[in-house]
C-alpha positions in Angstrom: 0.0 0.0 0.0 1.3 3.5 -0.8 1.0 6.5 1.6 -1.9 8.0 -0.4 -4.0 4.9 0.0 -3.2 4.6 3.7 -4.2 8.2 4.3 -7.5 7.7 2.4 -8.2 4.5 4.3 -7.4 6.1 7.6 -9.7 9.1 7.0 -12.6 6.7 6.1 -11.8 4.5 9.1 -11.9 7.6 11.5 -15.2 8.8 9.9 -16.8 5.4 10.5 -15.5 5.4 14.1 -16.9 8.8 14.8 -20.1 8.1 12.8 -19.7 11.1 10.5 -19.9 11.5 6.7 -17.2 13.0 4.6 -19.1 16.2 4.0 -19.4 16.7 7.8 -15.7 16.2 8.1 -15.2 18.9 5.6 -17.3 21.3 7.6 -15.7 20.4 10.9 -12.1 20.7 9.6 -12.4 23.7 7.2 -11.0 21.7 4.4 -12.9 22.1 1.2 -15.4 19.4 0.2 -13.6 18.9 -3.1 -10.3 18.4 -1.4 -11.7 15.8 1.0 -13.6 14.1 -1.9 -10.4 14.0 -4.0 -8.4 12.4 -1.1 -11.0 9.7 -0.3 -11.7 8.9 -4.0 -8.1 8.4 -4.7 -7.8 11.3 -7.2 -5.4 13.1 -4.8 -2.8 10.7 -3.5 -0.5 13.3 -2.0 -2.5 15.2 0.6 -0.3 17.8 2.4 0.6 17.4 6.0 -1.2 20.7 6.7 -4.4 19.3 5.2 -4.1 16.1 7.3 -3.5 18.3 10.4 -6.7 20.3 9.6 -8.6 17.0 9.2 -7.2 15.8 12.5 -8.3 19.1 14.2 -11.8 18.6 12.8 -11.8 15.0 14.1 -10.5 16.1 17.5 -7.4 14.0 17.3 -3.7 14.6 17.2 -1.6 14.0 14.1 0.2 11.3 16.1 -3.2 9.5 16.7 -3.9 9.8 12.9 -0.7 8.0 12.0 -0.9 5.5 14.9 -2.5 2.8 12.7 -1.4 -0.4 11.2 -2.2 1.1 7.8 1.1 3.0 8.0 3.2 -0.1 8.7 5.1 -1.6 5.8 4.2 1.0 3.2 5.5 0.5 -0.3 8.6 2.4 -1.4 7.5 5.7 -3.0 10.7 6.1 -5.1 11.0 3.6 -7.9 
């Protein structure tokens, strides 16, 4: 799995845990609906760390908690 896929899956996982939809996450975090949609649809595979931080703020978690997931273990090498 690449980092973009892991970020996408983690966002979806957190939304399920908190029982919120993507559009609600957009409102809570101040990240545009199109940006969130692009991340979770896989069209944007390189979300910036500042965007991830805003999403974390909206979810009420730290960035450390975001990346504290098995999804981020054994990621594929990005340079090929």
